[in-house]
N, CA, C and O atoms as CSV, one atom per row, in Angstrom:
chain,resi,resn,atom,element,x,y,z
A,1,UNK,N,N,63.483,-24.443,33.878
A,1,UNK,CA,C,62.234,-23.705,33.908
A,1,UNK,C,C,62.300,-22.652,35.018
A,1,UNK,O,O,62.772,-22.924,36.121
A,2,UNK,N,N,61.822,-21.455,34.706
A,2,UNK,CA,C,61.866,-20.358,35.673
A,2,UNK,C,C,60.855,-20.585,36.792
A,2,UNK,O,O,59.789,-21.163,36.581
A,3,UNK,N,N,61.211,-20.122,37.971
A,3,UNK,CA,C,60.336,-20.239,39.127
A,3,UNK,C,C,59.511,-18.964,39.238
A,3,UNK,O,O,60.075,-17.882,39.403
A,4,UNK,N,N,58.218,-19.067,39.154
A,4,UNK,CA,C,57.352,-17.888,39.221
A,4,UNK,C,C,56.587,-17.803,40.535
A,4,UNK,O,O,55.488,-17.251,40.575
A,5,UNK,N,N,57.153,-18.342,41.606
A,5,UNK,CA,C,56.482,-18.341,42.909
A,5,UNK,C,C,56.184,-16.922,43.382
A,5,UNK,O,O,55.122,-16.673,43.953
A,6,UNK,N,N,57.109,-15.986,43.151
A,6,UNK,CA,C,56.870,-14.612,43.612
A,6,UNK,C,C,55.733,-13.956,42.836
A,6,UNK,O,O,54.965,-13.182,43.408
A,7,UNK,N,N,55.612,-14.253,41.540
A,7,UNK,CA,C,54.502,-13.705,40.753
A,7,UNK,C,C,53.177,-14.307,41.201
A,7,UNK,O,O,52.171,-13.605,41.297
A,8,UNK,N,N,53.180,-15.601,41.472
A,8,UNK,CA,C,51.964,-16.262,41.940
A,8,UNK,C,C,51.520,-15.681,43.298
A,8,UNK,O,O,50.339,-15.404,43.507
A,9,UNK,N,N,52.476,-15.507,44.202
A,9,UNK,CA,C,52.165,-14.935,45.521
A,9,UNK,C,C,51.647,-13.506,45.392
A,9,UNK,O,O,50.729,-13.111,46.111
A,10,UNK,N,N,52.237,-12.724,44.473
A,10,UNK,CA,C,51.785,-11.348,44.264
A,10,UNK,C,C,50.369,-11.318,43.706
A,10,UNK,O,O,49.581,-10.438,44.053
A,11,UNK,N,N,50.042,-12.275,42.845
A,11,UNK,CA,C,48.695,-12.354,42.289
A,11,UNK,C,C,47.660,-12.637,43.357
A,11,UNK,O,O,46.567,-12.071,43.337
A,12,UNK,N,N,47.998,-13.505,44.281
A,12,UNK,CA,C,47.087,-13.831,45.381
A,12,UNK,C,C,46.909,-12.623,46.299
A,12,UNK,O,O,45.805,-12.354,46.773
A,13,UNK,N,N,47.998,-11.900,46.546
A,13,UNK,CA,C,47.961,-10.743,47.442
A,13,UNK,C,C,47.457,-9.485,46.735
A,13,UNK,O,O,47.342,-8.429,47.358
A,14,UNK,N,N,47.157,-9.592,45.440
A,14,UNK,CA,C,46.710,-8.444,44.635
A,14,UNK,C,C,47.752,-7.332,44.623
A,14,UNK,O,O,47.413,-6.149,44.617
A,15,UNK,N,N,49.001,-7.720,44.621
A,15,UNK,CA,C,50.100,-6.754,44.550
A,15,UNK,C,C,50.716,-6.901,43.155
A,15,UNK,O,O,51.496,-7.820,42.904
A,16,UNK,N,N,50.354,-5.983,42.253
A,16,UNK,CA,C,50.796,-6.142,40.871
A,16,UNK,C,C,51.803,-5.073,40.436
A,16,UNK,O,O,51.998,-4.867,39.238
A,17,UNK,N,N,52.430,-4.408,41.369
A,17,UNK,CA,C,53.404,-3.379,41.036
A,17,UNK,C,C,54.795,-3.988,40.940
A,17,UNK,O,O,55.427,-4.283,41.954
A,18,UNK,N,N,55.257,-4.169,39.733
A,18,UNK,CA,C,56.604,-4.662,39.480
A,18,UNK,C,C,57.301,-3.626,38.612
A,18,UNK,O,O,56.835,-3.313,37.516
A,19,UNK,N,N,58.393,-3.106,39.089
A,19,UNK,CA,C,59.087,-2.049,38.386
A,19,UNK,C,C,60.337,-2.581,37.700
A,19,UNK,O,O,61.023,-3.458,38.225
A,20,UNK,N,N,60.622,-2.040,36.523
A,20,UNK,CA,C,61.831,-2.404,35.798
A,20,UNK,C,C,63.032,-1.905,36.588
A,20,UNK,O,O,63.068,-0.747,37.003
A,21,UNK,N,N,63.998,-2.761,36.793
A,21,UNK,CA,C,65.187,-2.417,37.562
A,21,UNK,C,C,66.070,-1.438,36.790
A,21,UNK,O,O,66.175,-1.511,35.565
A,22,UNK,N,N,66.703,-0.517,37.527
A,22,UNK,CA,C,67.565,0.492,36.922
A,22,UNK,C,C,68.667,-0.146,36.083
A,22,UNK,O,O,68.927,0.305,34.967
A,23,UNK,N,N,69.318,-1.183,36.597
A,23,UNK,CA,C,70.409,-1.843,35.868
A,23,UNK,C,C,69.926,-2.443,34.547
A,23,UNK,O,O,70.656,-2.422,33.555
A,24,UNK,N,N,68.714,-2.973,34.526
A,24,UNK,CA,C,68.164,-3.537,33.291
A,24,UNK,C,C,67.932,-2.443,32.249
A,24,UNK,O,O,68.200,-2.638,31.063
A,25,UNK,N,N,67.435,-1.299,32.700
A,25,UNK,CA,C,67.216,-0.160,31.799
A,25,UNK,C,C,68.551,0.296,31.230
A,25,UNK,O,O,68.682,0.494,30.022
A,26,UNK,N,N,69.533,0.462,32.094
A,26,UNK,CA,C,70.854,0.908,31.669
A,26,UNK,C,C,71.474,-0.064,30.673
A,26,UNK,O,O,71.979,0.355,29.632
A,27,UNK,N,N,71.441,-1.345,30.979
A,27,UNK,CA,C,72.036,-2.348,30.099
A,27,UNK,C,C,71.383,-2.359,28.722
A,27,UNK,O,O,72.071,-2.539,27.718
A,28,UNK,N,N,70.081,-2.172,28.659
A,28,UNK,CA,C,69.392,-2.179,27.374
A,28,UNK,C,C,69.612,-0.882,26.596
A,28,UNK,O,O,69.915,-0.913,25.403
A,29,UNK,N,N,69.459,0.255,27.275
A,29,UNK,CA,C,69.543,1.531,26.563
A,29,UNK,C,C,70.964,1.908,26.170
A,29,UNK,O,O,71.151,2.800,25.343
A,30,UNK,N,N,71.968,1.252,26.742
A,30,UNK,CA,C,73.347,1.487,26.316
A,30,UNK,C,C,73.529,1.164,24.832
A,30,UNK,O,O,74.401,1.736,24.178
A,31,UNK,N,N,72.728,0.268,24.305
A,31,UNK,CA,C,72.812,-0.113,22.893
A,31,UNK,C,C,72.264,0.969,21.964
A,31,UNK,O,O,72.482,0.914,20.754
A,32,UNK,N,N,71.554,1.952,22.524
A,32,UNK,CA,C,70.868,2.942,21.697
A,32,UNK,C,C,71.315,4.380,21.980
A,32,UNK,O,O,70.620,5.325,21.608
A,33,UNK,N,N,72.456,4.550,22.629
A,33,UNK,CA,C,72.920,5.877,23.041
A,33,UNK,C,C,72.891,6.888,21.903
A,33,UNK,O,O,72.394,7.999,22.084
A,34,UNK,N,N,73.409,6.529,20.744
A,34,UNK,CA,C,73.539,7.477,19.637
A,34,UNK,C,C,72.191,7.945,19.094
A,34,UNK,O,O,72.133,8.970,18.416
A,35,UNK,N,N,71.119,7.229,19.369
A,35,UNK,CA,C,69.804,7.574,18.845
A,35,UNK,C,C,69.066,8.624,19.678
A,35,UNK,O,O,68.021,9.118,19.255
A,36,UNK,N,N,69.591,8.971,20.851
A,36,UNK,CA,C,68.911,9.916,21.733
A,36,UNK,C,C,69.299,11.367,21.499
A,36,UNK,O,O,68.591,12.265,21.953
A,37,UNK,N,N,70.386,11.621,20.815
A,37,UNK,CA,C,70.893,12.985,20.654
A,37,UNK,C,C,69.846,13.882,19.986
A,37,UNK,O,O,69.351,13.587,18.899
A,38,UNK,N,N,69.525,14.987,20.672
A,38,UNK,CA,C,68.580,15.965,20.149
A,38,UNK,C,C,67.131,15.551,20.222
A,38,UNK,O,O,66.274,16.222,19.646
A,39,UNK,N,N,66.832,14.474,20.908
A,39,UNK,CA,C,65.464,13.945,20.971
A,39,UNK,C,C,64.763,14.350,22.271
A,39,UNK,O,O,65.397,14.660,23.279
A,40,UNK,N,N,63.429,14.334,22.203
A,40,UNK,CA,C,62.594,14.505,23.380
A,40,UNK,C,C,62.139,13.125,23.828
A,40,UNK,O,O,61.663,12.329,23.018
A,41,UNK,N,N,62.288,12.841,25.126
A,41,UNK,CA,C,61.867,11.556,25.683
A,41,UNK,C,C,60.651,11.797,26.579
A,41,UNK,O,O,60.674,12.666,27.451
A,42,UNK,N,N,59.597,11.023,26.357
A,42,UNK,CA,C,58.389,11.093,27.182
A,42,UNK,C,C,58.313,9.837,28.030
A,42,UNK,O,O,58.255,8.725,27.505
A,43,UNK,N,N,58.314,10.019,29.350
A,43,UNK,CA,C,58.138,8.903,30.288
A,43,UNK,C,C,56.760,9.045,30.910
A,43,UNK,O,O,56.567,9.853,31.819
A,44,UNK,N,N,55.813,8.276,30.432
A,44,UNK,CA,C,54.474,8.260,30.999
A,44,UNK,C,C,54.441,7.091,31.977
A,44,UNK,O,O,54.399,5.932,31.564
A,45,UNK,N,N,54.459,7.395,33.266
A,45,UNK,CA,C,54.633,6.339,34.263
A,45,UNK,C,C,53.669,6.523,35.427
A,45,UNK,O,O,52.952,7.521,35.506
A,46,UNK,N,N,53.663,5.548,36.325
A,46,UNK,CA,C,52.800,5.624,37.506
A,46,UNK,C,C,53.204,6.781,38.407
A,46,UNK,O,O,52.348,7.522,38.891
A,47,UNK,N,N,54.501,6.939,38.633
A,47,UNK,CA,C,55.003,7.973,39.529
A,47,UNK,C,C,56.397,8.403,39.071
A,47,UNK,O,O,57.358,7.660,39.267
A,48,UNK,N,N,56.527,9.579,38.469
A,48,UNK,CA,C,57.823,10.024,37.967
A,48,UNK,C,C,58.899,10.110,39.046
A,48,UNK,O,O,60.087,10.009,38.742
A,49,UNK,N,N,58.496,10.296,40.299
A,49,UNK,CA,C,59.458,10.394,41.382
A,49,UNK,C,C,60.070,9.039,41.733
A,49,UNK,O,O,61.142,8.976,42.335
A,50,UNK,N,N,59.398,7.968,41.360
A,50,UNK,CA,C,59.879,6.632,41.687
A,50,UNK,C,C,60.269,5.818,40.454
A,50,UNK,O,O,60.834,4.733,40.590
A,51,UNK,N,N,59.980,6.318,39.271
A,51,UNK,CA,C,60.249,5.585,38.040
A,51,UNK,C,C,61.748,5.493,37.759
A,51,UNK,O,O,62.447,6.505,37.733
A,52,UNK,N,N,62.226,4.286,37.552
A,52,UNK,CA,C,63.635,4.098,37.209
A,52,UNK,C,C,63.939,4.607,35.807
A,52,UNK,O,O,65.077,4.985,35.529
A,53,UNK,N,N,62.954,4.627,34.920
A,53,UNK,CA,C,63.164,5.209,33.598
A,53,UNK,C,C,63.407,6.714,33.722
A,53,UNK,O,O,64.320,7.249,33.094
A,54,UNK,N,N,62.592,7.396,34.531
A,54,UNK,CA,C,62.789,8.836,34.737
A,54,UNK,C,C,64.149,9.102,35.372
A,54,UNK,O,O,64.859,10.017,34.957
A,55,UNK,N,N,64.511,8.312,36.368
A,55,UNK,CA,C,65.814,8.485,37.009
A,55,UNK,C,C,66.945,8.297,36.005
A,55,UNK,O,O,67.900,9.074,35.991
A,56,UNK,N,N,66.842,7.271,35.167
A,56,UNK,CA,C,67.880,7.010,34.179
A,56,UNK,C,C,68.055,8.203,33.242
A,56,UNK,O,O,69.172,8.673,33.025
A,57,UNK,N,N,66.945,8.687,32.690
A,57,UNK,CA,C,67.038,9.792,31.730
A,57,UNK,C,C,67.450,11.103,32.394
A,57,UNK,O,O,68.137,11.914,31.773
A,58,UNK,N,N,67.045,11.327,33.642
A,58,UNK,CA,C,67.510,12.517,34.360
A,58,UNK,C,C,69.014,12.463,34.596
A,58,UNK,O,O,69.719,13.446,34.365
A,59,UNK,N,N,69.493,11.337,35.046
A,59,UNK,CA,C,70.917,11.193,35.353
A,59,UNK,C,C,71.794,11.244,34.105
A,59,UNK,O,O,72.968,11.607,34.181
A,60,UNK,N,N,71.232,10.884,32.973
A,60,UNK,CA,C,72.004,10.817,31.743
A,60,UNK,C,C,71.576,11.850,30.705
A,60,UNK,O,O,71.900,11.724,29.525
A,61,UNK,N,N,70.845,12.874,31.151
A,61,UNK,CA,C,70.303,13.877,30.239
A,61,UNK,C,C,71.400,14.505,29.374
A,61,UNK,O,O,71.295,14.509,28.148
A,62,UNK,N,N,72.435,15.027,30.000
A,62,UNK,CA,C,73.513,15.683,29.250
A,62,UNK,C,C,74.359,14.683,28.477
A,62,UNK,O,O,74.754,14.951,27.342
A,63,UNK,N,N,74.636,13.549,29.072
A,63,UNK,CA,C,75.447,12.523,28.421
A,63,UNK,C,C,74.793,12.059,27.118
A,63,UNK,O,O,75.471,11.889,26.104
A,64,UNK,N,N,73.470,11.855,27.150
A,64,UNK,CA,C,72.749,11.399,25.964
A,64,UNK,C,C,72.421,12.545,25.015
A,64,UNK,O,O,71.922,12.316,23.913
A,65,UNK,N,N,72.700,13.790,25.442
A,65,UNK,CA,C,72.442,15.007,24.642
A,65,UNK,C,C,70.963,15.125,24.271
A,65,UNK,O,O,70.606,15.429,23.132
A,66,UNK,N,N,70.115,14.872,25.278
A,66,UNK,CA,C,68.679,14.980,25.050
A,66,UNK,C,C,68.276,16.438,24.860
A,66,UNK,O,O,68.898,17.343,25.417
A,67,UNK,N,N,67.239,16.652,24.077
A,67,UNK,CA,C,66.681,17.990,23.900
A,67,UNK,C,C,65.740,18.317,25.054
A,67,UNK,O,O,65.746,19.429,25.583
A,68,UNK,N,N,64.922,17.319,25.440
A,68,UNK,CA,C,63.916,17.546,26.470
A,68,UNK,C,C,63.519,16.215,27.077
A,68,UNK,O,O,63.545,15.181,26.409
A,69,UNK,N,N,63.147,16.249,28.364
A,69,UNK,CA,C,62.629,15.071,29.057
A,69,UNK,C,C,61.305,15.453,29.703
A,69,UNK,O,O,61.234,16.406,30.479
A,70,UNK,N,N,60.268,14.708,29.380
A,70,UNK,CA,C,58.943,14.940,29.948
A,70,UNK,C,C,58.553,13.699,30.738
A,70,UNK,O,O,58.412,12.616,30.171
A,71,UNK,N,N,58.378,13.855,32.050
A,71,UNK,CA,C,57.936,12.764,32.920
A,71,UNK,C,C,56.564,13.139,33.458
A,71,UNK,O,O,56.403,14.187,34.082
A,72,UNK,N,N,55.594,12.301,33.222
A,72,UNK,CA,C,54.229,12.621,33.609
A,72,UNK,C,C,53.526,11.377,34.153
A,72,UNK,O,O,53.965,10.247,33.937
A,73,UNK,N,N,52.427,11.618,34.863
A,73,UNK,CA,C,51.614,10.511,35.357
A,73,UNK,C,C,50.179,10.983,35.517
A,73,UNK,O,O,49.897,12.181,35.517
A,74,UNK,N,N,49.296,10.035,35.652
A,74,UNK,CA,C,47.872,10.350,35.796
A,74,UNK,C,C,47.501,10.654,37.242
A,74,UNK,O,O,46.769,11.607,37.510
A,75,UNK,N,N,47.993,9.865,38.153
A,75,UNK,CA,C,47.606,10.025,39.553
A,75,UNK,C,C,48.667,10.794,40.332
A,75,UNK,O,O,49.767,11.037,39.836
A,76,UNK,N,N,48.324,11.166,41.542
A,76,UNK,CA,C,49.260,11.907,42.377
A,76,UNK,C,C,50.321,10.981,42.962
A,76,UNK,O,O,50.106,9.777,43.106
A,77,UNK,N,N,51.445,11.553,43.289
A,77,UNK,CA,C,52.568,10.802,43.825
A,77,UNK,C,C,52.496,10.726,45.341
A,77,UNK,O,O,52.025,11.654,45.999
A,78,UNK,N,N,52.967,9.614,45.889
A,78,UNK,CA,C,53.012,9.475,47.346
A,78,UNK,C,C,54.229,10.176,47.932
A,78,UNK,O,O,54.310,10.359,49.147
A,79,UNK,N,N,55.177,10.572,47.085
A,79,UNK,CA,C,56.396,11.200,47.581
A,79,UNK,C,C,56.521,12.668,47.170
A,79,UNK,O,O,57.540,13.299,47.453
A,80,UNK,N,N,55.513,13.215,46.516
A,80,UNK,CA,C,55.590,14.612,46.090
A,80,UNK,C,C,55.711,15.516,47.315
A,80,UNK,O,O,55.037,15.303,48.324
A,81,UNK,N,N,56.559,16.507,47.220
A,81,UNK,CA,C,56.757,17.446,48.316
A,81,UNK,C,C,57.834,17.031,49.289
A,81,UNK,O,O,58.174,17.791,50.195
A,82,UNK,N,N,58.387,15.820,49.118
A,82,UNK,CA,C,59.454,15.350,49.989
A,82,UNK,C,C,60.790,15.654,49.329
A,82,UNK,O,O,60.874,15.754,48.105
A,83,UNK,N,N,61.830,15.801,50.135
A,83,UNK,CA,C,63.163,16.043,49.604
A,83,UNK,C,C,63.744,14.730,49.089
A,83,UNK,O,O,63.928,13.784,49.855
A,84,UNK,N,N,64.030,14.675,47.798
A,84,UNK,CA,C,64.597,13.483,47.200
A,84,UNK,C,C,65.941,13.819,46.586
A,84,UNK,O,O,66.140,14.925,46.084
A,85,UNK,N,N,66.846,12.889,46.622
A,85,UNK,CA,C,68.160,13.077,46.023
A,85,UNK,C,C,68.203,12.382,44.680
A,85,UNK,O,O,67.925,11.186,44.592
A,86,UNK,N,N,68.545,13.108,43.637
A,86,UNK,CA,C,68.654,12.524,42.311
A,86,UNK,C,C,69.793,11.516,42.257
A,86,UNK,O,O,69.689,10.486,41.590
A,87,UNK,N,N,70.881,11.815,42.962
A,87,UNK,CA,C,72.055,10.952,42.922
A,87,UNK,C,C,72.206,10.192,44.232
A,87,UNK,O,O,73.295,10.141,44.804
A,88,UNK,N,N,71.114,9.602,44.707
A,88,UNK,CA,C,71.052,8.933,45.998
A,88,UNK,C,C,72.287,8.107,46.346
A,88,UNK,O,O,73.067,8.525,47.201
A,89,UNK,N,N,72.489,6.979,45.731
A,89,UNK,CA,C,73.635,6.155,46.088
A,89,UNK,C,C,74.604,6.000,44.932
A,89,UNK,O,O,75.554,5.222,45.020
A,90,UNK,N,N,74.380,6.714,43.870
A,90,UNK,CA,C,75.197,6.525,42.681
A,90,UNK,C,C,75.945,7.810,42.338
A,90,UNK,O,O,75.370,8.732,41.758
A,91,UNK,N,N,77.199,7.869,42.689
A,91,UNK,CA,C,77.989,9.059,42.412
A,91,UNK,C,C,79.102,8.810,41.406
A,91,UNK,O,O,80.019,9.624,41.295
A,92,UNK,N,N,79.045,7.726,40.686
A,92,UNK,CA,C,80.099,7.394,39.718
A,92,UNK,C,C,80.056,8.343,38.538
A,92,UNK,O,O,78.975,8.763,38.124
A,93,UNK,N,N,81.208,8.689,37.988
A,93,UNK,CA,C,81.256,9.581,36.834
A,93,UNK,C,C,80.769,8.881,35.568
A,93,UNK,O,O,80.760,7.653,35.488
A,94,UNK,N,N,80.370,9.671,34.593
A,94,UNK,CA,C,79.922,9.154,33.320
A,94,UNK,C,C,81.105,8.599,32.542
A,94,UNK,O,O,82.162,9.227,32.478
A,95,UNK,N,N,80.929,7.433,31.955
A,95,UNK,CA,C,81.979,6.844,31.135
A,95,UNK,C,C,81.436,6.629,29.738
A,95,UNK,O,O,80.319,6.140,29.568
A,96,UNK,N,N,82.219,6.992,28.739
A,96,UNK,CA,C,81.807,6.846,27.348
A,96,UNK,C,C,81.500,5.386,27.064
A,96,UNK,O,O,82.221,4.490,27.502
A,97,UNK,N,N,80.410,5.156,26.319
A,97,UNK,CA,C,80.058,3.796,25.945
A,97,UNK,C,C,79.198,3.094,26.958
A,97,UNK,O,O,78.819,1.940,26.761
A,98,UNK,N,N,78.878,3.781,28.056
A,98,UNK,CA,C,77.970,3.167,28.999
A,98,UNK,C,C,77.236,4.260,29.735
A,98,UNK,O,O,77.760,4.859,30.675
A,99,UNK,N,N,76.019,4.512,29.298
A,99,UNK,CA,C,75.218,5.521,29.950
A,99,UNK,C,C,75.110,5.109,31.382
A,99,UNK,O,O,74.927,3.927,31.676
A,100,UNK,N,N,75.207,5.964,32.200
A,100,UNK,CA,C,75.744,5.881,33.518
A,100,UNK,C,C,74.884,5.462,34.661
A,100,UNK,O,O,73.692,5.164,34.583
A,101,UNK,N,N,75.610,5.472,35.710
A,101,UNK,CA,C,75.215,5.474,37.102
A,101,UNK,C,C,74.372,4.342,37.386
A,101,UNK,O,O,73.933,4.169,38.523
């Protein structure tokens, strides 16, 4: 049985922000690489600057042969206006069969 102590503690602290991990996104979307060619992807998220989905699609835009990427949110970002690196700690080259980084 899974231990949900961290979820229970977050519920008590009213901290409900849990983000999908970049590696989980990569592992899942690797199965669908061929379906992205020529497509527009819309990422409607809390903060496009911090969203791992936005980072994934930005880093793999050319590899997946996307037509367009739209990242949007309703509220303002806490990091807007700051210098951010798209390739922060991931400088590995793209390898066929595994959408990257």
